[in-house]
C-alpha positions in Angstrom: -37.9 33.0 -11.8 -40.8 32.8 -9.3 -38.5 30.9 -7.1 -35.9 33.8 -6.8 -38.6 36.5 -6.2 -40.1 34.5 -3.3 -36.9 33.5 -1.5 -34.4 36.2 -2.2 -35.8 39.2 -0.3 -36.2 37.3 3.0 -32.8 35.7 2.5 -31.1 39.0 2.0 -32.9 40.5 5.0 -31.3 37.6 7.1 -27.8 38.2 5.5 -28.2 42.0 6.1 -29.1 41.3 9.8 -32.7 42.6 9.5 -34.2 39.2 10.6 -32.8 37.7 13.8 -33.5 34.6 16.0 -34.8 31.2 14.8 -36.6 32.9 11.9 -33.3 33.4 10.1 -33.4 29.7 9.2 -36.7 29.7 7.3 -35.6 31.2 4.0 -33.0 28.5 3.7 -35.1 25.5 4.4 -36.3 23.3 1.4 -33.6 22.1 -0.8 -32.4 19.4 1.5 -35.9 18.1 2.0 -36.2 17.5 -1.8 -33.0 15.7 -1.8 -33.9 13.7 1.3 -36.9 12.2 -0.5 -34.2 10.0 -2.4 -33.4 8.4 1.0 -36.9 7.1 1.7 -37.7 5.7 -1.8 -39.4 2.3 -2.1 -36.0 0.6 -2.6 -35.2 1.4 1.1 -38.6 -0.1 2.2 -37.6 -3.6 1.0 -34.1 -3.5 2.4 -35.1 -2.1 5.8 -38.0 -4.5 6.3 -36.0 -7.5 5.4 -33.2 -6.4 7.8 -35.6 -5.9 10.6 -37.5 -9.1 10.2 -34.5 -11.2 9.8 -32.1 -9.7 12.4 -34.3 -7.7 14.7 -32.6 -4.5 15.8 -29.2 -5.7 15.0 -28.5 -3.4 12.0 -30.0 -0.1 13.3 -26.5 1.2 13.7 -26.0 0.9 9.9 -28.9 3.3 9.3 -27.4 5.7 11.8 -24.0 5.5 10.1 -25.5 5.8 6.7 -27.2 9.0 7.6 -24.0 10.5 9.0 -22.5 9.7 5.6 -25.5 11.3 3.9 -25.1 14.6 5.9 -21.5 14.9 4.7 -22.3 14.0 1.1 -25.3 16.2 0.7 -23.5 19.1 2.4 -20.6 18.9 -0.2 -23.2 18.9 -3.0 -25.0 21.9 -1.6 -21.7 23.7 -0.9 -20.6 23.1 -4.5 -23.7 25.0 -5.7 -23.3 27.8 -3.4 -19.6 28.3 -4.1 -19.7 28.2 -7.8 -23.1 29.1 -8.9 -23.1 25.9 -10.9 -24.4 22.3 -10.4 -22.2 19.3 -10.3 -22.8 18.3 -14.0 -22.0 21.8 -15.2 -18.8 21.8 -13.2 -17.9 18.4 -14.6 -18.5 19.6 -18.1 -16.1 22.5 -17.6 -13.3 20.3 -16.3 -13.8 17.1 -18.3 -13.5 16.4 -22.0 -16.6 16.4 -24.2 -16.5 12.6 -24.5 -16.3 12.1 -20.8 -19.2 14.5 -20.2 -21.3 12.6 -22.7 -20.5 9.3 -21.0 -21.2 10.8 -17.6 -24.6 12.0 -18.9 -25.6 8.7 -20.4 -24.7 6.7 -17.2 -26.6 9.4 -15.1 -29.7 9.0 -17.2 -29.6 5.2 -16.9 -29.2 5.5 -13.2 -32.1 7.9 -12.9 -34.2 5.5 -15.0 -33.3 2.7 -12.6 -34.1 4.8 -9.7 -37.4 5.9 -11.2 -38.3 2.2 -11.8 -38.1 1.6 -8.0 -40.1 4.7 -7.2 -42.8 4.1 -9.8 -43.2 0.5 -8.9 -43.3 1.3 -5.3 -46.1 3.9 -5.8 -48.1 1.5 -8.0 -47.7 -1.3 -5.3 -49.0 1.2 -2.7 -52.1 1.7 -4.8 -52.5 -2.1 -5.3 -52.2 -2.8 -1.5 -54.5 0.0 -0.5 -57.3 -0.3 -3.0 -56.7 -3.7 -4.6 -56.2 -2.1 -8.0 -54.3 -4.3 -10.4 -50.7 -3.3 -10.9 -51.0 -2.0 -14.5 -54.0 0.3 -13.8 -52.3 1.3 -10.6 -49.2 2.2 -12.5 -51.3 4.4 -14.9 -52.8 6.2 -12.0 -49.3 6.7 -10.6 -48.3 8.3 -13.8 -51.2 10.8 -13.6 -50.2 11.5 -9.9 -46.5 12.1 -10.8 -47.6 14.7 -13.5 -49.8 16.5 -10.9 -46.8 16.8 -8.6 -44.7 18.3 -11.3 -47.5 20.8 -12.0 -46.5 22.4 -8.6 -43.5 23.7 -10.4 -45.8 26.2 -12.3 -46.2 28.0 -9.0 -42.5 28.2 -8.4 -40.0 26.1 -6.5 -41.1 27.2 -3.1 -44.6 25.7 -3.9 -42.8 22.5 -5.0 -40.7 22.4 -1.9 -43.7 22.9 0.3 -45.5 20.2 -1.6 -42.7 17.6 -1.2 -42.1 18.6 2.4 -45.9 18.0 3.0 -45.6 14.5 1.4 -42.6 13.7 3.6 -44.6 14.7 6.7 -47.3 12.3 5.7 -44.7 9.5 5.5 -43.4 10.5 8.9 -46.8 10.4 10.5 -47.6 7.1 8.8 -44.5 5.4 10.3 -44.8 7.0 13.6 -48.3 5.6 13.9 -47.0 2.1 13.0 -44.1 2.4 15.4 -46.5 3.4 18.2 -48.7 0.3 17.5 -45.7 -2.0 17.2 -44.6 -1.2 20.7 -40.9 -2.0 20.2 -38.3 -2.8 22.9 -36.8 0.6 23.3 -33.8 -0.8 25.2 -32.9 -3.1 22.4 -33.6 -0.2 19.9 -31.0 1.9 21.8 -28.4 -0.9 21.7 -29.0 -1.6 18.0 -28.4 2.1 17.2 -25.1 2.4 18.9 -23.6 -1.1 18.8 -21.9 -2.1 15.5 -22.3 -5.9 15.1 -23.2 -8.6 12.5 -24.5 -12.1 12.6 -23.0 -14.0 9.7 -22.5 -13.2 6.0 -26.1 -12.5 5.2 -26.3 -9.8 7.8 -23.2 -8.3 6.2 -24.8 -8.4 2.8 -28.0 -6.7 4.1 -25.9 -4.0 5.8 -24.1 -3.5 2.5 -27.4 -3.0 0.9 -28.4 -0.4 3.4 -25.1 1.5 3.2 -25.0 1.2 -0.6 -28.5 2.7 -1.0 -27.5 5.6 1.1 -25.6 7.4 -1.8 -28.2 8.3 -4.3 -26.5 9.8 -7.3 -29.4 11.8 -8.6 -29.7 13.4 -5.2 -26.2 14.6 -5.4 -26.7 16.0 -8.8 -30.0 17.7 -7.8 -28.9 19.2 -4.5 -26.1 21.2 -6.2 -28.7 22.5 -8.6 -31.1 23.5 -5.9 -28.6 25.7 -4.2 -26.6 27.1 -7.1 -28.9 30.2 -7.7 -31.5 29.9 -5.0 -29.8 32.5 -2.8 -26.6 34.0 -4.2 -23.9 35.2 -1.8 -22.5 38.7 -2.8 -19.1 37.9 -1.3 -17.2 35.0 0.4 -18.5 35.9 3.9 -22.1 35.7 2.6 -21.5 32.4 0.9 -20.1 31.0 4.2 -23.2 32.2 6.0 -25.5 30.8 3.4 -23.8 27.4 3.6 -24.1 27.4 7.5 -27.8 27.9 7.1 -28.1 25.3 4.4 -26.3 22.8 6.6 -29.0 23.2 9.2 -31.5 22.4 6.5 -29.5 19.3 5.6 -29.2 18.1 9.1 -32.9 18.5 9.8 -33.8 16.7 6.5 -31.4 13.8 7.1 -32.6 13.3 10.7 -36.2 13.0 9.3 -35.1 10.6 6.6 -33.0 8.5 9.0 -36.0 8.4 11.5 -38.2 7.1 8.7 -35.8 4.4 7.7 -35.1 3.4 11.3 -38.9 3.1 12.0 -39.2 0.7 9.0 -36.6 -1.6 10.5 -37.9 -1.2 14.1 -41.5 -2.1 13.1 -40.3 -5.1 11.1 -38.2 -6.2 14.1 -41.0 -5.7 16.6 -43.8 -7.3 14.6 -42.1 -10.0 12.5 -38.7 -10.9 14.0 -40.2 -11.6 17.4 -42.5 -14.1 15.7 -39.6 -15.7 13.7 -41.0 -14.5 10.4 -38.6 -13.2 7.6 -40.3 -10.8 5.3 -38.8 -10.1 1.9 -41.9 -8.9 -0.1 -43.7 -5.6 0.6 -47.1 -7.1 0.0 -46.3 -9.8 2.6 -45.3 -7.0 5.0 -48.6 -5.2 4.4 -50.7 -8.3 5.1 -48.5 -9.2 8.1 -49.0 -5.7 9.6 -52.7 -6.0 8.9 -52.9 -9.2 10.8 -50.6 -8.3 13.7 -51.5 -4.6 14.3 -54.9 -4.1 12.5 -56.2 -2.6 9.3 -55.1 0.9 10.1 -51.4 0.0 10.4 -51.5 -1.7 7.1 -53.2 1.4 5.5 -50.6 3.6 7.0 -47.9 1.4 5.6 -49.5 1.4 2.1 -50.0 5.2 2.2 -46.4 5.7 3.2 -45.2 3.6 0.3 -47.5 5.3 -2.2 -46.5 8.9 -1.1 -42.8 8.0 -0.9 -42.9 6.6 -4.4 -44.8 9.5 -5.9 -42.6 12.1 -4.2 -39.3 10.5 -5.0 -40.3 9.8 -8.6 -41.1 13.5 -9.2 -37.7 14.4 -7.7 -35.9 11.9 -10.1 -37.5 13.6 -13.0 -36.0 16.9 -11.9 -32.7 15.4 -11.5 -32.8 14.0 -15.1 -33.4 17.6 -16.3 -30.4 18.8 -14.3 -27.9 16.1 -15.7 -29.0 16.7 -19.3 -28.6 20.5 -19.1 -25.4 20.3 -17.1 -23.5 17.5 -19.0 -24.5 18.2 -22.6 -26.3 21.6 -22.5 -29.5 20.1 -23.9 -33.0 20.4 -22.5 -36.4 18.7 -23.2 -39.7 19.6 -21.7 -40.1 18.3 -18.2 -43.4 16.5 -19.0 -41.9 14.8 -22.1 -39.1 13.5 -19.8 -41.6 12.2 -17.3 -43.5 10.4 -20.1 -40.3 8.9 -21.4 -39.0 7.7 -18.0 -42.3 6.1 -17.0 -42.2 3.7 -20.0 -39.7 1.1 -18.6 -41.7 0.6 -15.3 -44.9 0.4 -17.2 -43.4 -2.3 -19.4 -42.0 -4.2 -16.5 -45.3 -4.0 -14.6 -47.2 -5.2 -17.6 -44.9 -8.2 -18.0 -45.9 -9.4 -14.5 -42.4 -9.3 -12.9 -42.4 -9.5 -9.1 -42.5 -5.9 -7.8 -40.1 -6.5 -4.9 -37.7 -8.4 -7.2 -37.7 -5.4 -9.7 -36.9 -3.0 -6.9 -33.9 -5.1 -5.9 -32.6 -5.1 -9.5 -33.1 -1.4 -9.8 -30.8 -0.9 -6.8 -28.1 -3.0 -8.4 -28.2 -0.8 -11.6 -28.1 2.3 -9.4 -25.0 1.1 -7.7 -23.1 1.3 -11.0 -23.5 5.1 -11.1 -22.5 5.9 -7.5 -18.8 6.4 -8.2 -19.4 8.6 -11.2 -21.2 11.1 -9.0 -19.3 10.8 -5.8 -15.7 11.0 -7.0 -16.1 14.1 -9.0 -18.0 15.7 -6.1 -15.2 15.1 -3.6 -12.6 16.0 -6.1 -14.1 19.4 -7.1 -15.0 20.5 -3.5 -11.4 19.8 -2.6 -10.0 22.3 -5.1 -9.6 25.9 -4.0 -9.6 27.4 -7.5 -13.1 26.0 -7.9 -14.5 26.5 -4.4 -12.7 29.6 -3.2 -13.3 30.2 0.6 -15.6 27.2 0.7 -13.0 24.7 -0.2 -13.1 21.5 2.0 -11.0 21.4 5.1 -8.4 18.7 5.0 -10.3 16.4 7.4 -13.4 16.9 5.3 -11.5 15.8 2.1 -10.1 12.8 4.0 -13.5 11.7 5.2 -15.0 12.2 1.7 -12.4 9.9 0.1 -12.9 7.4 2.9 -16.7 7.4 2.2 -15.9 7.1 -1.5 -13.8 4.0 -1.0 -16.3 2.4 1.3 -19.3 3.0 -0.7 -17.8 2.0 -4.0 -16.3 -1.1 -2.5 -19.6 -2.1 -0.8 -21.5 -1.5 -4.0 -19.2 -3.6 -6.0 -19.6 -6.4 -3.4 -23.4 -5.9 -3.5 -23.4 -6.2 -7.3 -21.3 -9.3 -7.3 -23.4 -11.0 -4.6 -26.6 -10.2 -6.4 -25.4 -11.4 -9.8 -23.2 -14.4 -8.8 -23.9 -15.1 -5.1 
């Protein structure tokens, strides 16, 4: 309720024309930044660094293309919440059978647990690299940190948005600093960003991993929830205006997330690929940066990994709350959910499994749930009786289904290669 009291008056002033200029955007900023955290989770670290160290700047264009896809997907999710006043799981529950809703809830919870595994292990690994704390104690400290971030919600969602946005800023600064030290070849960077190309099957597999990791199911569920009642349009015209402002929020957030991902690959290309070193483990990347660029570069890398893991883990917990409430109309205390979802990573860390290997496996599990979020999203936003005046344009629907086909096919390929390749 605090959330609405803080945001609604200023937003209504914008809609009524009382606030003009660039300040009109401010009340609408925030939701996309929370969703964007899913695009810089530790699973992305491993994929981007491997791609950069093995192929240089070759696959930068994949990240650019992935972010364009992300803009469309997240805009559909935000638009669904604005148009219907409901989140994606709630709309699905209304239009699917009870058995289907229960199935969708179960798979969504499993996907969120897998996602949380990557984020939790990433944050613990960040503590291990920065302070040489053994992984299990580091995981316990991570647990305390994730509870502290969720505590921001007691101050309202605006405080939570500000906290998450601040953490994203730290990650941006960390990788901007590393990029400055790495001194990449900017001509090759430009070519890599805008020239689609591959070098053999392995580069195609890595590109598939980058593209497949772009669509984060829990970010789709959560974004529709963040916009469903944040600022409520009083008529179709206001809903359209709200969506236009939220689209600006999405573009800004996705540009930032894309820049972070590109910087990971650029740094790996400049530091490791030029030396003929292929890096597949994050601890190897940390030590390699320390040797090549100095201790501060390694510290900024570890800090970025820690902050990204903590922020994305907290966002995953919120998404779990959304899918349970939406699909089956049940709710458990947020802190109890946080405690339950941190048990699998604690067990895995205690068992001594390689952290980077666990991150890769978590991405495979996540891949199973992508279709179950993406297909209903495109389907619902294409129906006028659900969306009203915010229904997709025909070209938007066509692009949406093309993305569905591409992402689902690539993730099936990624799962097959990971298990049988």
